[in-house]
Backbone as CSV, one residue per row, in Angstrom:
resi,resn,N_x,N_y,N_z,CA_x,CA_y,CA_z,C_x,C_y,C_z
1,MET,8.773,5.500,9.562,7.474,4.574,9.890,7.700,3.713,10.836
2,THR,6.805,3.446,11.817,6.957,2.671,12.969,6.692,1.113,12.490
3,PRO,7.468,0.165,13.088,7.225,-1.113,12.736,5.778,-1.595,12.738
4,LEU,5.392,-2.551,11.913,3.908,-2.890,12.004,3.831,-3.927,13.062
5,THR,2.765,-3.959,13.616,2.400,-5.061,14.699,1.947,-6.200,13.961
6,GLY,1.755,-7.330,14.674,1.419,-8.447,14.199,-0.061,-8.524,13.747
7,SER,-0.970,-7.839,14.303,-2.247,-7.720,13.873,-2.381,-6.844,12.709
8,GLN,-1.622,-5.978,12.514,-1.534,-4.983,11.414,-1.047,-5.740,10.307
9,ARG,-0.130,-6.533,10.362,0.328,-7.589,9.275,-0.677,-8.541,8.848
10,LYS,-1.225,-8.976,9.750,-2.379,-9.953,9.498,-3.516,-9.125,8.572
11,TYR,-3.943,-8.034,9.118,-4.884,-7.147,8.340,-4.510,-6.921,6.982
12,LEU,-3.144,-6.536,6.697,-2.533,-6.209,5.482,-2.552,-7.626,4.570
13,ARG,-2.200,-8.590,5.116,-2.061,-9.860,4.231,-3.768,-10.221,3.774
14,GLY,-4.507,-9.961,4.649,-6.003,-10.046,4.271,-6.447,-9.304,3.146
15,LEU,-5.887,-7.780,2.988,-6.244,-7.040,1.937,-5.462,-7.478,0.742
16,ALA,-4.272,-7.934,0.901,-3.468,-8.299,-0.345,-3.996,-9.577,-1.036
17,HIS,-4.708,-10.431,-0.123,-5.068,-11.700,-0.741,-5.961,-11.747,-2.054
18,SER,-6.628,-10.690,-2.342,-7.376,-10.728,-3.568,-6.653,-9.796,-4.604
19,ARG,-5.403,-9.215,-4.254,-4.732,-8.457,-5.305,-3.945,-9.343,-6.014
20,LYS,-3.643,-8.890,-7.516,-2.558,-9.668,-8.107,-1.283,-9.177,-8.028
21,PRO,-0.083,-9.996,-8.435,1.048,-9.499,-8.282,1.291,-8.448,-9.382
22,ILE,1.969,-7.199,-8.847,2.268,-6.040,-9.738,3.735,-6.294,-10.335
23,VAL,4.544,-6.735,-9.528,5.992,-6.820,-9.937,6.417,-8.382,-10.246
24,LEU,7.174,-8.658,-11.196,7.868,-10.106,-11.245,9.332,-10.020,-10.987
25,ILE,9.797,-10.748,-10.357,11.304,-10.629,-10.205,11.866,-12.001,-11.029
26,GLY,12.838,-11.722,-12.080,13.086,-12.798,-13.092,14.368,-13.153,-12.672
27,GLN,15.029,-13.728,-13.616,16.579,-14.223,-13.503,17.556,-13.288,-13.081
28,HIS,17.344,-11.960,-13.451,18.523,-10.969,-13.119,18.248,-10.520,-11.629
29,GLY,17.318,-10.981,-11.082,16.934,-10.432,-9.667,16.624,-9.151,-9.376
30,LEU,17.161,-8.472,-8.358,16.743,-7.128,-7.800,17.617,-6.098,-8.777
31,THR,17.134,-5.502,-9.575,18.093,-4.561,-10.510,17.679,-3.162,-10.024
32,ASP,18.283,-2.081,-10.612,17.885,-0.696,-10.196,16.551,-0.384,-10.935
33,THR,16.310,-0.887,-12.079,15.046,-0.739,-12.766,13.857,-1.227,-12.086
34,VAL,14.056,-2.360,-11.531,13.061,-3.152,-10.812,12.704,-2.423,-9.497
35,LEU,13.715,-2.032,-8.881,13.783,-1.223,-7.458,12.889,0.182,-7.722
36,ARG,13.311,0.767,-8.870,12.400,2.043,-9.113,10.956,1.588,-9.382
37,PHE,10.668,0.630,-10.149,9.293,0.162,-10.594,8.496,0.021,-9.110
38,ILE,9.135,-0.789,-8.217,8.549,-1.230,-6.882,8.207,0.175,-6.129
39,ASN,9.271,1.067,-6.278,8.988,2.415,-5.476,7.760,3.185,-5.934
40,ASP,7.682,3.033,-7.370,6.656,3.758,-7.973,5.245,3.066,-7.664
41,ALA,5.276,1.772,-7.634,4.055,1.010,-7.330,3.636,1.011,-5.908
42,LEU,4.611,1.108,-4.915,4.191,1.364,-3.528,3.795,2.923,-3.369
43,ASP,4.144,4.088,-4.156,3.664,5.184,-4.097,2.208,5.222,-4.504
44,ARG,1.959,4.642,-5.617,0.617,4.507,-6.110,-0.519,3.619,-5.392
45,HIS,-0.057,2.329,-4.883,-0.816,1.540,-4.446,-0.799,1.318,-2.772
46,GLU,0.359,1.570,-2.231,0.699,1.323,-0.753,0.839,-0.132,-0.529
47,LEU,0.154,-0.944,-1.054,0.207,-2.436,-0.596,0.359,-3.129,-2.164
48,ILE,1.517,-3.856,-2.106,1.523,-4.627,-3.392,2.145,-6.081,-3.170
49,LYS,1.978,-6.886,-4.218,2.429,-8.115,-4.360,3.660,-8.345,-5.365
50,ILE,4.580,-8.919,-4.944,5.780,-9.302,-5.759,5.886,-10.698,-5.900
51,LYS,5.944,-11.099,-7.285,6.172,-12.539,-7.408,7.527,-12.837,-7.840
52,PHE,8.027,-14.094,-7.352,9.364,-14.563,-7.806,9.299,-15.610,-8.877
53,ASN,9.885,-15.495,-10.031,9.710,-16.361,-11.203,10.767,-17.334,-11.145
54,GLU,12.094,-16.958,-10.764,13.355,-17.702,-11.069,13.883,-17.987,-9.543
55,HIS,13.713,-17.274,-8.693,14.419,-17.546,-7.376,13.519,-18.246,-6.544
56,LYS,13.701,-19.629,-6.565,12.871,-20.562,-5.620,13.174,-20.823,-4.395
57,GLU,14.483,-20.524,-3.875,15.057,-20.909,-2.625,14.638,-19.814,-1.717
58,LYS,14.254,-20.295,-0.488,13.743,-19.215,0.226,14.808,-18.196,0.874
59,ASN,16.049,-18.627,0.903,17.150,-17.683,1.270,17.219,-16.655,0.325
60,GLN,17.191,-17.019,-0.944,17.307,-16.114,-1.990,16.117,-15.147,-2.104
61,LYS,15.062,-15.666,-1.600,13.879,-14.836,-1.739,13.977,-13.660,-0.363
62,LYS,14.349,-14.297,0.665,14.616,-13.461,1.829,15.532,-12.284,1.439
63,ALA,16.766,-12.715,0.949,17.691,-11.744,0.517,17.290,-10.594,-0.330
64,ILE,16.453,-11.009,-1.496,16.010,-9.975,-2.385,14.866,-9.036,-1.607
65,CYS,14.096,-9.670,-0.793,13.115,-8.728,0.125,13.689,-7.891,1.053
66,ALA,14.907,-8.355,1.614,15.671,-7.385,2.458,16.109,-6.164,1.570
67,GLY,16.628,-6.432,0.322,17.038,-5.434,-0.536,15.939,-4.435,-0.927
68,ILE,14.648,-5.013,-1.084,13.468,-4.145,-1.490,13.222,-3.315,-0.346
69,ALA,13.108,-4.018,0.889,12.754,-3.173,2.119,13.835,-2.055,2.166
70,GLU,14.994,-2.159,2.230,16.098,-1.270,2.379,16.035,-0.231,1.293
71,GLY,15.762,-0.720,-0.048,15.685,0.393,-1.026,14.602,1.151,-1.270
72,THR,13.473,0.825,-0.727,12.037,1.372,-0.831,11.564,2.021,0.361
73,ALA,12.228,1.677,1.561,11.636,2.210,2.986,10.304,1.690,3.193
74,GLY,9.986,0.476,2.533,8.851,-0.233,2.689,9.021,-1.373,3.710
75,GLU,7.990,-1.914,4.011,8.085,-3.123,4.990,7.388,-4.416,4.393
76,MET,8.162,-5.583,4.473,7.526,-6.723,3.938,6.526,-7.275,5.007
77,VAL,5.254,-7.432,4.586,4.116,-7.921,5.413,4.061,-9.348,5.496
78,GLY,4.608,-10.094,4.469,4.628,-11.549,4.480,5.212,-12.151,3.257
79,LEU,5.531,-13.466,3.398,6.258,-14.142,2.138,5.609,-15.438,2.236
80,VAL,4.524,-15.592,1.127,3.771,-16.915,1.049,4.283,-17.543,-0.350
81,GLY,4.869,-18.608,-0.181,5.218,-19.280,-1.418,6.261,-18.652,-2.138
82,HIS,5.852,-18.273,-3.390,6.880,-17.537,-4.285,6.175,-16.075,-4.348
83,THR,5.501,-15.564,-3.433,4.923,-14.294,-3.467,5.282,-13.492,-2.260
84,ALA,5.838,-12.240,-2.273,6.028,-11.378,-1.214,4.964,-10.214,-1.217
85,ILE,4.655,-9.748,0.009,3.666,-8.783,0.098,4.506,-7.434,0.878
86,PHE,4.548,-6.371,0.229,5.154,-5.147,0.808,3.902,-4.067,0.989
87,PHE,4.234,-3.296,2.079,3.457,-2.074,2.175,4.313,-0.824,2.680
88,ARG,3.829,0.297,2.199,4.426,1.375,2.556,3.346,2.633,2.595
89,TYR,3.257,3.563,3.512,2.131,4.436,3.660,2.555,5.475,2.499
90,GLN,1.550,6.014,1.883,1.581,7.056,0.901,2.202,8.405,1.604
91,PRO,3.099,8.916,1.083,3.755,10.264,1.901,2.706,11.241,2.013
92,ASP,1.718,11.406,1.073,0.747,12.470,1.334,-0.521,11.824,1.973
93,PRO,-0.761,12.514,3.254,-1.844,11.767,4.066,-3.226,11.908,3.363
94,GLU,-3.403,12.717,2.425,-4.823,13.003,1.833,-4.926,11.792,0.718
95,LYS,-3.862,11.272,0.205,-3.945,10.349,-0.850,-3.950,8.906,-0.324
96,ARG,-3.804,8.652,1.134,-3.742,7.301,1.635,-5.158,6.614,1.461
97,VAL,-4.947,5.342,1.249,-6.173,4.512,0.852,-6.345,3.562,2.069
98,ILE,-5.261,3.168,2.699,-5.383,2.045,3.568,-5.238,2.831,4.928
99,ASN,-6.017,2.371,5.968,-6.165,2.841,7.215,-5.920,1.643,8.016
100,LEU,-4.641,1.670,8.677,-4.275,0.343,9.608,-4.944,0.442,10.952
101,PRO,-5.563,-0.674,11.424,-5.944,-0.808,12.759,-4.950,-0.517,13.854
102,ARG,-5.143,-0.008,15.031,-4.290,0.272,16.061,-3.801,-0.985,16.741
């Protein structure tokens, strides 16, 4: 996947605004089970929100987000407060719901 441009990130953040967090990251952080769940959620929804319940420091959240991006081949669109937004295209072009602007 090619890196997202600034305008594409802004577009995706706008789409994510009305969505509720699908995944909650608790005190155990990023486990294999959570990573599999995130991967499945990205396959189904393409754009998801992840909420941090325990990890309140920005450095901790950024480290976890880097692990999520690496483990899922998704891209972090934004980190606002205690919520991260991730995007990954649906592998099947016929099932894609989100069309990014050029």
